[in-house]
Backbone as JSON, one array per atom type, in Angstrom:
{
  "sequence": "MNIIPMMKCANMEESILFYTHVLDFEWVGTWPETGAPSFSVLQREGAELHLSSHSGDGVTGAVVSIIAEDIDMLFLKYIGRGLKPGNKNSPVHQSPVSQTWGTREFYVDDPNGNTLRFIQRS",
  "N": [[95.96, 283.7, 101.77], [97.64, 281.35, 103.77], [99.82, 278.63, 103.78], [100.84, 276.23, 105.98], [103.43, 274.18, 106.78], [103.71, 271.11, 108.67], [105.84, 269.38, 110.77], [106.57, 266.2, 111.97], [107.83, 265.31, 115.14], [109.92, 263.58, 117.43], [111.37, 264.35, 119.66], [110.9, 267.24, 121.09], [112.45, 269.33, 122.26], [115.08, 268.85, 121.27], [114.55, 269.14, 118.54], [113.71, 271.85, 118.34], [116.08, 273.15, 119.12], [117.77, 272.39, 116.97], [116.43, 273.57, 114.72], [116.46, 276.29, 115.46], [119.13, 276.97, 116.24], [120.78, 276.04, 114.18], [119.44, 276.34, 111.67], [118.36, 278.95, 111.5], [115.68, 279.54, 112.26], [113.13, 281.13, 114.22], [111.96, 280.66, 117.47], [108.64, 280.6, 118.44], [106.76, 279.61, 120.27], [105.8, 276.93, 122.54], [103.41, 274.45, 123.24], [101.96, 272.15, 125.44], [104.1, 274.04, 127.69], [105.98, 272.38, 128.9], [106.69, 268.85, 128.88], [105.21, 266.01, 127.15], [102.77, 264.83, 124.8], [103.62, 267.57, 122.56], [103.35, 270.8, 120.91], [104.81, 273.04, 118.66], [105.58, 276.33, 117.42], [107.45, 277.77, 114.87], [109.25, 280.4, 113.23], [110.42, 281.92, 110.2], [111.69, 284.44, 108.33], [109.1, 285.53, 108.01], [107.56, 283.31, 107.42], [105.85, 280.4, 108.66], [106.54, 277.39, 110.49], [105.39, 274.4, 111.75], [105.86, 272.2, 114.48], [105.22, 269.0, 115.76], [104.56, 266.59, 118.28], [102.41, 265.06, 118.67], [100.36, 262.17, 118.36], [98.52, 261.97, 116.19], [99.37, 263.79, 114.3], [100.6, 263.64, 111.52], [103.47, 261.94, 110.03], [106.89, 260.92, 110.52], [109.49, 261.77, 108.2], [108.6, 263.6, 106.4], [108.63, 266.1, 103.77], [109.71, 269.36, 103.08], [109.85, 272.21, 101.06], [112.0, 275.01, 100.71], [112.3, 278.14, 99.47], [115.12, 279.98, 98.69], [117.78, 282.43, 98.69], [121.1, 282.57, 97.37], [122.17, 279.89, 98.05], [124.56, 278.51, 98.29], [126.18, 280.02, 100.03], [124.47, 279.91, 102.23], [124.45, 277.15, 102.82], [127.15, 276.79, 103.6], [127.17, 278.42, 105.88], [125.41, 276.98, 107.55], [126.86, 274.58, 107.82], [129.01, 275.58, 109.25], [127.74, 276.02, 111.63], [127.42, 273.57, 112.67], [125.94, 271.72, 111.2], [125.61, 268.49, 110.02], [126.17, 266.97, 107.1], [123.93, 264.66, 105.67], [122.81, 261.36, 104.59], [124.65, 259.74, 102.74], [124.44, 258.62, 100.22], [123.25, 260.45, 98.6], [123.97, 263.09, 96.62], [122.89, 265.69, 96.79], [122.36, 266.02, 99.43], [124.84, 266.45, 100.41], [126.08, 268.77, 99.48], [125.37, 271.93, 97.81], [123.69, 271.45, 94.69], [123.5, 271.84, 91.2], [120.58, 271.51, 89.49], [119.11, 269.73, 86.7], [116.76, 270.89, 85.93], [116.98, 273.57, 86.31], [117.29, 274.72, 88.86], [119.14, 275.37, 91.9], [120.09, 273.35, 94.55], [120.07, 272.14, 97.95], [119.76, 269.61, 100.44], [118.54, 269.08, 103.74], [118.4, 266.99, 106.49], [116.37, 266.82, 109.31], [116.65, 266.19, 112.93], [114.7, 264.24, 113.2], [114.32, 262.87, 110.87], [112.94, 264.16, 108.89], [112.88, 266.06, 105.84], [114.3, 269.05, 104.64], [114.21, 270.95, 101.83], [116.26, 273.13, 100.38], [116.02, 275.57, 98.02], [117.22, 277.35, 95.27], [116.09, 279.41, 92.86], [116.7, 280.02, 89.39]],
  "CA": [[96.01, 282.35, 102.28], [98.94, 280.83, 104.16], [99.92, 277.18, 103.95], [101.86, 276.04, 107.0], [103.82, 272.76, 106.91], [103.91, 270.56, 110.0], [106.82, 268.3, 110.82], [106.45, 265.31, 113.12], [109.09, 265.18, 115.84], [109.89, 262.73, 118.61], [111.96, 265.08, 120.77], [110.64, 268.65, 120.78], [113.58, 270.18, 122.66], [116.16, 268.63, 120.29], [114.11, 269.72, 117.27], [113.75, 273.31, 118.45], [117.5, 273.55, 119.1], [118.26, 272.24, 115.61], [115.83, 274.57, 113.83], [116.82, 277.67, 115.84], [120.57, 277.2, 116.32], [121.45, 275.71, 112.93], [118.73, 276.76, 110.46], [117.89, 280.35, 111.55], [114.28, 279.75, 112.62], [112.88, 281.73, 115.52], [110.98, 279.95, 118.26], [107.52, 281.43, 118.86], [106.21, 279.04, 121.5], [105.49, 275.5, 122.63], [102.25, 274.19, 124.08], [102.25, 272.85, 126.7], [105.49, 274.48, 127.79], [106.81, 271.22, 129.24], [106.03, 267.57, 128.74], [104.88, 265.51, 125.81], [103.11, 265.42, 123.5], [103.6, 269.03, 122.49], [103.21, 271.46, 119.62], [105.6, 274.27, 118.64], [105.55, 277.2, 116.24], [108.7, 278.42, 114.52], [109.12, 281.34, 112.11], [111.63, 282.32, 109.49], [111.41, 285.4, 107.27], [107.66, 285.7, 107.84], [106.87, 282.03, 107.18], [105.76, 279.55, 109.84], [106.71, 275.95, 110.45], [104.87, 273.81, 112.98], [106.42, 270.93, 114.91], [104.28, 268.32, 116.64], [104.84, 265.23, 118.73], [101.12, 264.4, 118.86], [100.27, 260.93, 117.56], [97.73, 262.12, 114.97], [99.87, 264.88, 113.46], [101.54, 263.25, 110.48], [104.49, 260.92, 110.25], [108.24, 261.4, 110.22], [109.87, 261.56, 106.81], [107.98, 264.63, 105.57], [109.54, 266.94, 102.98], [109.27, 270.74, 102.91], [110.75, 273.0, 100.21], [112.21, 276.39, 101.14], [112.93, 278.94, 98.42], [116.11, 280.83, 99.33], [118.78, 283.07, 97.85], [122.5, 282.25, 97.63], [122.18, 278.71, 98.9], [125.93, 278.1, 98.56], [126.55, 280.71, 101.25], [123.6, 279.4, 103.29], [124.95, 275.83, 103.17], [128.4, 276.97, 104.36], [126.8, 278.95, 107.19], [124.85, 275.88, 108.33], [127.96, 273.68, 108.14], [129.74, 276.25, 110.31], [126.97, 275.93, 112.88], [127.36, 272.19, 113.13], [125.15, 270.82, 110.36], [126.35, 267.34, 109.5], [125.47, 266.48, 105.91], [123.45, 263.28, 105.84], [122.49, 260.54, 103.43], [125.87, 259.65, 101.92], [124.09, 258.18, 98.86], [122.56, 261.54, 97.92], [124.84, 264.26, 96.47], [122.2, 266.92, 97.15], [122.46, 266.1, 100.89], [126.24, 266.7, 100.75], [126.41, 270.16, 99.12], [124.45, 272.41, 96.77], [123.78, 270.8, 93.38], [122.72, 272.46, 90.12], [119.68, 270.51, 88.93], [118.88, 269.88, 85.26], [115.54, 271.69, 85.71], [117.28, 274.99, 86.44], [117.42, 275.21, 90.23], [120.3, 274.91, 92.67], [119.43, 272.83, 95.74], [120.67, 271.22, 98.91], [118.76, 269.04, 101.34], [118.93, 268.92, 105.13], [117.53, 266.14, 107.29], [116.32, 267.23, 110.72], [116.92, 265.06, 113.82], [113.6, 263.27, 113.17], [114.25, 262.22, 109.57], [112.23, 265.0, 107.93], [113.83, 266.71, 104.92], [114.07, 270.42, 104.18], [114.87, 271.17, 100.54], [116.56, 274.54, 100.12], [116.01, 275.71, 96.56], [117.47, 278.66, 94.68], [115.64, 279.45, 91.48], [117.56, 280.8, 88.48]],
  "C": [[97.45, 282.01, 102.62], [98.84, 279.33, 104.28], [101.09, 276.95, 104.89], [102.2, 274.55, 107.11], [103.98, 272.38, 108.38], [104.86, 269.38, 109.9], [106.6, 267.51, 112.1], [107.82, 265.21, 113.79], [108.91, 264.36, 117.11], [110.38, 263.48, 119.84], [111.87, 266.57, 120.47], [111.84, 269.54, 121.12], [114.73, 270.07, 121.66], [115.8, 269.27, 118.95], [114.19, 271.24, 117.28], [115.2, 273.81, 118.41], [118.08, 273.46, 117.7], [117.73, 273.36, 114.7], [116.26, 275.99, 114.18], [118.32, 277.92, 115.8], [121.32, 276.91, 115.02], [120.77, 276.38, 111.74], [118.07, 278.14, 110.51], [116.39, 280.54, 111.79], [114.22, 280.42, 113.98], [111.78, 280.95, 116.21], [109.9, 280.91, 118.71], [106.93, 280.92, 120.17], [105.96, 277.56, 121.38], [104.34, 275.33, 123.61], [102.05, 272.69, 124.25], [103.75, 273.16, 126.78], [106.45, 273.35, 128.13], [106.0, 269.96, 129.05], [105.74, 267.21, 127.3], [103.53, 264.82, 125.88], [103.01, 266.94, 123.55], [103.56, 269.5, 121.05], [103.99, 272.76, 119.68], [105.43, 275.01, 117.32], [106.91, 277.85, 116.1], [108.43, 279.37, 113.36], [110.48, 281.58, 111.49], [111.2, 283.21, 108.34], [109.91, 285.49, 106.96], [106.88, 284.43, 107.58], [106.89, 281.21, 108.47], [106.03, 278.1, 109.5], [106.21, 275.43, 111.78], [105.55, 272.47, 113.22], [105.44, 270.29, 115.88], [104.78, 266.94, 117.02], [103.55, 264.47, 119.04], [100.97, 263.23, 117.9], [99.5, 261.11, 116.25], [98.24, 263.16, 114.0], [100.97, 264.43, 112.51], [102.5, 262.16, 110.89], [105.86, 261.53, 109.97], [108.56, 261.05, 108.76], [109.21, 262.55, 105.86], [109.05, 265.43, 104.83], [108.91, 268.32, 102.83], [110.3, 271.45, 102.05], [110.79, 274.43, 100.72], [112.94, 277.11, 100.02], [113.86, 279.94, 99.11], [117.04, 281.43, 98.28], [120.16, 282.6, 98.29], [122.65, 281.03, 98.54], [123.59, 278.16, 99.13], [126.43, 278.73, 99.86], [125.75, 280.16, 102.44], [124.09, 278.02, 103.76], [126.23, 275.95, 104.01], [128.12, 277.51, 105.76], [126.27, 277.84, 108.09], [125.93, 274.87, 108.73], [128.78, 274.27, 109.29], [129.05, 276.21, 111.65], [126.79, 274.49, 113.35], [126.49, 271.25, 112.32], [126.05, 269.71, 109.84], [125.59, 266.82, 108.29], [125.12, 265.01, 106.07], [123.28, 262.58, 104.52], [123.65, 260.52, 102.43], [125.59, 259.22, 100.48], [123.43, 259.27, 98.03], [123.47, 262.76, 97.81], [124.19, 265.56, 96.96], [122.1, 267.08, 98.67], [123.88, 266.49, 101.33], [126.68, 268.14, 100.48], [125.41, 270.63, 98.07], [124.75, 271.78, 95.41], [122.94, 271.59, 92.39], [121.9, 271.36, 89.44], [119.45, 270.77, 87.44], [117.65, 270.73, 84.96], [115.73, 273.17, 86.07], [117.32, 275.56, 87.84], [118.74, 274.73, 90.82], [119.74, 274.55, 94.04], [120.41, 272.13, 96.67], [119.58, 270.8, 99.88], [119.37, 268.85, 102.72], [117.92, 268.01, 105.8], [117.56, 266.63, 108.73], [116.55, 266.01, 111.61], [115.85, 263.96, 113.8], [113.47, 262.55, 111.84], [113.38, 262.95, 108.57], [113.25, 265.73, 107.07], [113.37, 268.11, 104.58], [114.88, 270.59, 102.91], [115.04, 272.67, 100.33], [116.79, 274.7, 98.63], [116.27, 277.16, 96.16], [117.05, 278.58, 93.22], [116.55, 280.35, 90.66], [116.97, 282.16, 88.2]]
}
């Protein structure tokens, strides 16, 4: 069984650029190829993420967790690619944070206000 998260997006082109150029996702395809609303499939390390601008496909502000290794290095790589840390009131949006429950995490907001939580387990 595979569970595939879907993120709501207002601007598909901007979203695809963010996910592929900053966060290392690979673009699989968009349907229809031009125009709106549209639906896109992205992949990263064998996992899929779906983006949709269709009115019935969720709401912005979704949260997806991504288990990763060496998130300190990953965060620096993303910063080097132009990631601008968001949410000044949240330390975990500014840099990796060691959580009291034994994980190390940082959060990234996409251009649509969805959050990706990168988590490194101990």
